[in-house]
C-alpha positions in Angstrom: -9.5 15.2 25.0 -12.2 12.6 24.4 -11.4 8.5 24.2 -12.0 8.8 20.3 -9.9 12.0 20.0 -7.1 10.3 22.1 -7.4 7.1 19.9 -7.2 9.3 16.9 -4.4 11.3 18.0 -1.9 7.6 18.7 -3.3 6.5 15.4 -2.0 9.5 13.8 1.2 9.0 15.7 1.7 5.6 14.4 1.0 6.9 10.9 3.8 9.4 11.1 6.2 6.8 12.2 5.3 4.8 9.3 5.7 8.0 6.6 9.4 9.1 9.0 10.5 5.5 7.9 9.5 5.9 4.4 12.0 8.6 4.7 14.5 6.5 5.8 13.9 3.9 3.2 14.2 6.3 0.3 17.5 7.9 2.1 19.2 4.4 2.2 18.1 3.6 -1.5 19.6 6.8 -2.6 22.7 6.4 -0.4 23.1 2.5 -1.6 22.9 3.8 -5.7 21.3 0.7 -6.3 21.0 1.8 -10.3 21.9 -0.1 -13.7 22.8 2.6 -16.4 24.2 2.7 -19.1 27.5 3.5 -18.3 28.1 0.2 -16.2 30.1 -2.7 -17.0 29.2 -4.8 -19.9 30.0 -9.0 -19.7 33.4 -10.2 -21.2 34.8 -10.8 -24.0 33.5 -14.6 -24.4 29.8 -13.5 -23.4 27.1 -15.9 -23.5 24.1 -16.1 -26.1 20.8 -14.9 -25.3 17.8 -15.6 -26.5 15.3 -12.5 -26.3 11.7 -13.9 -26.6 9.0 -11.3 -27.0 5.4 -12.4 -26.5 3.2 -9.8 -28.6 -0.4 -9.9 -28.7 -2.2 -7.1 -30.7 0.8 -5.2 -30.5 0.4 -3.6 -34.0 0.9 0.0 -32.7 4.4 -0.8 -30.6 5.9 -4.1 -32.0 7.9 -2.1 -34.3 9.4 -0.2 -31.8 10.3 -2.8 -29.6 11.8 -5.1 -31.9 14.1 -2.6 -33.8 15.2 -0.7 -30.3 16.2 -4.3 -29.3 18.1 -5.3 -32.9 19.8 -2.2 -32.1 21.9 -3.4 -28.7 25.7 -3.6 -29.0 25.5 -7.1 -27.3 27.5 -9.2 -29.9 25.7 -12.5 -29.3 22.2 -13.2 -29.4 18.7 -13.7 -31.1 15.3 -12.7 -31.1 12.1 -14.4 -31.3 8.4 -12.8 -31.6 5.8 -15.0 -30.9 2.6 -13.8 -32.5 0.0 -14.8 -30.0 -3.5 -15.0 -32.3 -3.2 -11.3 -33.1 -6.3 -10.3 -35.1 -3.8 -6.9 -35.9 -0.8 -6.3 -38.4 1.3 -7.9 -35.4 2.8 -10.7 -37.3 2.9 -9.1 -40.8 4.9 -6.1 -38.9 7.5 -8.6 -37.3 7.7 -10.8 -40.5 9.1 -7.7 -42.8 11.5 -7.2 -40.3 12.1 -10.9 -40.0 13.4 -10.5 -43.7 15.3 -7.3 -42.9 17.8 -9.1 -39.9 18.2 -13.0 -39.7 18.8 -12.8 -35.9 15.2 -12.4 -35.7 12.4 -15.2 -36.0 8.6 -14.8 -35.8 6.5 -17.8 -34.3 2.8 -17.8 -35.4 0.4 -19.2 -32.9 -2.8 -20.2 -33.9 -4.5 -21.4 -30.8 -4.2 -21.3 -26.8 -4.0 -25.0 -25.4 -6.6 -25.5 -22.2 -5.4 -24.5 -19.0 -2.9 -22.0 -20.2 -2.8 -18.4 -20.1 -2.0 -16.9 -23.6 1.5 -15.0 -22.8 3.0 -17.8 -20.8 1.8 -20.3 -23.6 3.5 -17.9 -25.7 6.9 -17.4 -23.8 7.0 -21.0 -23.6 6.7 -21.7 -27.4 9.6 -19.1 -28.0 11.9 -20.6 -25.5 11.4 -24.2 -26.8 12.4 -22.8 -30.1 15.4 -20.7 -28.9 19.4 -21.8 -28.0 20.6 -18.9 -26.0 22.2 -19.8 -22.6 20.6 -17.1 -20.9 17.2 -16.3 -21.8 15.4 -12.4 -21.9 12.2 -12.2 -22.0 10.3 -8.5 -22.2 7.1 -7.1 -23.3 6.1 -5.9 -26.7 5.7 -2.4 -25.3 9.0 -1.8 -24.1 11.3 0.8 -26.0 15.0 0.5 -24.9 16.2 4.1 -25.1 20.2 2.5 -24.7 22.1 0.2 -27.1 23.5 -1.3 -23.8 20.5 -2.6 -22.3 21.6 -6.3 -22.8 25.3 -5.5 -22.1 24.7 -4.3 -18.7 22.4 -6.4 -17.5 24.4 -9.4 -18.7 27.2 -7.7 -17.0 25.4 -7.0 -13.5 23.8 -10.5 -13.7 27.2 -12.2 -14.2 29.2 -10.2 -11.4 26.1 -10.8 -9.1 25.7 -14.3 -10.3 21.8 -13.7 -10.6 20.1 -16.6 -12.0 17.0 -14.4 -12.4 17.6 -10.8 -13.0 14.7 -8.5 -13.1 15.6 -4.7 -14.3 12.6 -2.3 -13.5 11.7 0.2 -16.0 11.2 3.5 -16.1 7.5 4.4 -16.6 6.4 6.6 -19.4 3.7 8.6 -18.1 1.9 11.0 -20.5 -1.8 11.6 -19.5 -3.1 13.1 -16.3 -4.2 9.8 -15.0 -1.0 8.0 -15.9 0.7 10.9 -13.9 -1.7 10.4 -10.8 -2.2 6.6 -10.6 0.9 5.2 -11.8 3.2 6.1 -8.7 1.0 5.4 -6.4 0.0 1.7 -7.6 3.8 1.2 -7.9 4.3 2.5 -4.8 2.0 -0.4 -3.3 3.9 -3.1 -4.9 7.2 -1.7 -3.5 5.8 -1.6 -0.1 4.4 -5.3 -0.2 8.0 -6.4 -2.4 11.1 -4.1 -1.0 14.0 -4.7 -3.2 16.5 -5.1 -0.7 14.4 -8.0 0.9 13.9 -9.5 -2.4 17.7 -9.5 -3.1 18.2 -11.3 0.1 18.5 -14.9 0.1 17.5 -15.2 3.7 14.2 -13.8 3.2 11.4 -15.2 1.1 9.8 -11.9 -0.6 9.7 -12.4 -4.0 9.4 -9.9 -7.3 9.9 -9.8 -10.5 8.9 -7.5 -13.5 7.9 -9.3 -16.9 9.1 -6.3 -19.2 12.5 -7.4 -18.5 13.6 -10.4 -17.0 17.0 -12.4 -17.9 17.2 -15.8 -16.4 19.7 -18.5 -17.0 18.3 -21.6 -18.9 19.6 -24.2 -16.4 17.1 -22.0 -13.7 14.4 -21.5 -15.8 14.4 -25.8 -16.6 15.0 -26.3 -12.9 11.7 -24.4 -12.3 9.9 -25.9 -14.6 9.6 -23.3 -17.0 6.4 -21.6 -17.7 4.5 -25.1 -17.1 4.6 -24.2 -13.5 2.9 -20.7 -14.0 0.7 -21.4 -16.8 -2.3 -20.4 -15.1 -1.3 -17.3 -13.4 -2.1 -13.8 -13.8 1.0 -12.5 -13.1 3.5 -15.3 -14.2 6.3 -12.7 -13.8 5.8 -12.6 -10.0 5.3 -16.5 -9.4 8.4 -17.3 -11.6 10.4 -15.0 -9.1 8.8 -17.0 -5.8 9.7 -20.4 -7.8 13.0 -19.0 -7.9 13.5 -18.3 -4.6 12.1 -21.0 -2.9 14.4 -23.6 -5.4 17.3 -22.0 -3.6 18.5 -19.8 -6.7 19.6 -16.4 -6.5 16.6 -13.6 -7.7 17.7 -10.2 -8.1 16.1 -7.1 -8.9 17.3 -3.7 -9.6 16.3 0.0 -10.8 17.4 0.8 -14.2 18.2 4.3 -15.6 18.2 5.6 -18.8 18.2 1.6 -20.5 14.1 1.2 -21.5 11.0 2.6 -21.2 7.5 1.1 -21.1 4.0 3.0 -21.1 1.7 0.3 -19.7 -1.6 2.3 -20.3 -2.9 5.3 -21.9 -6.2 5.8 -20.3 -8.2 5.7 -17.5 -10.2 2.9 -17.7 -7.3 0.6 -19.1 -4.7 1.9 -16.2 -7.9 0.4 -13.4 -8.3 -2.6 -15.3 -4.7 -3.2 -15.5 -3.8 -2.6 -11.7 -6.7 -4.3 -11.0 -5.8 -7.5 -13.0 -2.3 -6.9 -11.6 -3.4 -6.9 -7.9 -5.0 -9.9 -8.4 -2.9 -11.9 -9.9 -0.4 -10.8 -7.1 -2.3 -11.0 -4.0 -5.3 -12.7 -5.4 -6.5 -14.0 -1.7 -9.5 -11.9 0.4 -7.2 -11.5 3.3 -4.4 -9.9 1.2 -6.2 -7.8 -0.7 -8.3 -6.9 2.4 -4.6 -5.9 3.7 -3.8 -4.0 0.8 -7.1 -2.1 1.0 -6.3 -1.5 4.9 -2.6 0.2 4.2 -3.9 2.6 1.5 -7.0 3.6 3.8 -4.9 3.9 7.1 -1.6 4.9 5.8 -2.2 7.2 3.0 -5.8 8.7 3.1 -6.6 8.7 7.1 -4.5 11.7 7.9 -6.7 13.8 5.0 -10.1 12.4 6.4 -9.2 13.4 9.5 -7.6 16.9 9.1 -10.6 17.7 7.0 -13.4 16.3 9.7 -11.1 17.7 12.7 -10.7 20.9 11.7 -14.2 21.0 10.2 -15.6 20.3 13.9 -13.5 22.6 15.5 -14.2 25.6 13.2 -17.6 24.7 14.2 -17.0 25.0 17.6 -16.9 21.4 19.0 -13.7 22.0 21.0 -10.2 22.1 21.4 -10.1 18.7 21.3 -10.5 18.5 17.6 -8.1 21.8 17.0 -5.4 19.4 18.4 -6.3 16.3 16.5 -6.8 18.2 13.2 -3.6 20.3 13.5 -1.9 16.6 14.4 -3.6 15.3 11.7 -2.3 18.2 9.1 1.0 17.8 10.3 0.9 13.7 9.3 -0.4 15.0 6.0 2.8 17.6 5.2 4.5 14.9 6.6 3.3 12.6 4.1 3.9 15.1 1.0 7.3 15.3 1.8 7.9 11.5 1.3 5.6 11.8 -1.8 8.1 14.5 -3.3 11.1 12.4 -3.0 9.4 8.9 -3.5 8.2 10.5 -6.7 11.7 12.2 -7.7 13.4 8.6 -7.3 11.1 6.8 -9.5 11.3 9.8 -12.3 7.8 10.5 -11.8 6.3 14.0 -12.1 7.1 15.3 -8.6 5.2 18.4 -9.0 2.4 16.2 -9.3 3.0 15.5 -5.5 -0.4 17.0 -4.7 -2.6 14.5 -6.6 -1.3 11.4 -4.2 -5.0 11.5 -2.1 -6.8 11.1 -5.8 -4.1 8.6 -6.6 -5.0 6.4 -3.2 -8.5 6.7 -4.4 -8.0 5.4 -7.4 -5.4 2.6 -6.2 -9.0 1.9 -3.8 -10.8 1.5 -7.2 -8.7 -1.1 -9.4 -8.5 -2.8 -5.6 -12.2 -3.3 -5.8 -11.7 -4.4 -9.0 -9.7 -6.9 -7.9 -12.2 -7.9 -5.2 -14.7 -8.0 -7.6 -13.3 -11.3 -9.6 -13.0 -13.4 -6.2 -16.7 -14.1 -6.3 -17.7 -17.4 -8.1 -18.1 -17.3 -11.7 -16.1 -14.2 -12.2 -13.9 -13.9 -15.4 -10.8 -12.0 -15.9 -10.3 -10.8 -19.9 -6.7 -9.9 -20.8 -5.7 -9.3 -24.6 -9.2 -10.2 -25.5 -9.4 -13.5 -24.0 -11.1 -14.3 -20.8 -9.9 -16.6 -18.2 -12.4 -18.4 -15.7 -11.4 -19.0 -11.9 -10.2 -22.1 -12.4 -7.7 -21.1 -14.2 -6.7 -17.9 -11.9 -5.8 -20.5 -8.8 -3.0 -21.7 -9.0 0.0 -21.2 -6.6 3.1 -19.7 -6.4 
């Protein structure tokens, strides 16, 4: 074998070790069974009051389902505040009609966005200032509760683990082809960088939270400066989690099953722009984005490229060395896909779509390139029809 073939074979062997470690991670996750379901224990009889805050901008298509499934919870002591954030559609009117039906629901109509704030953070801050709960539950307007016990089991778990901030991860609703191709891959990238076992370890700096469902003690919220501390962050949930960790408070994240679902995006363009925003807001620097690109290329796409190129060269008579490299690469591809099948089953994705994994990786690369483009001078991020300049995107967490 030539020097190039030896280097490539060694690199593929190292990639194989990475995928073997992924098998081990999935095995460990299944064995530990860290999962919150509707059958888990609820809070004690004297349960603390929860203020559920929903920030909504142009969410007329989903706001009624979100609010009604929250109002249908069996938790005995909670209020719901919808912050209608400068909506141009019927979001405020729909929420207002529901408020007339249930006195646990209030609607706050926000007309202007102050300078230096992102819309969601400002809306949340406004709603929380008007709330009275000992605990604050922040949820997204596109969430649909599948269980009447979501608040109960979340509070029960938070009290049992003494969590200052608890993030319950959603089950993603994926209907279209591109949703099933891209969402699991991009979600996997987040898990690689923010492993739940590290997030839940107070000794580790790793911090993660998903804004679809975050339950936080009011005292902890105030201790980290509330949304004021993340007012210029795209992914305020991630940065809030980082503040919790740095303050020495207890951060917990757990997967949910059968509790609630969210459909993040409904078209290819929205998926790419959405994940481009998420990756930019999460990583935000050139070195981190390039590192993530490198992970996708080397760990996920290299085996496919090497198998294709090496076997093609071997078929053309380039020698046994390339045949050996091609066989090794094909074996790594098989190992990779065996992990993907198990991972898709773990997150309730369509495991029969495992064969689309390399296509999903290419789409993730596209989203990462969108993120990189936003590092250029003068670039803006458009989110919920509001454009934010670079000066508003560099606040650190």
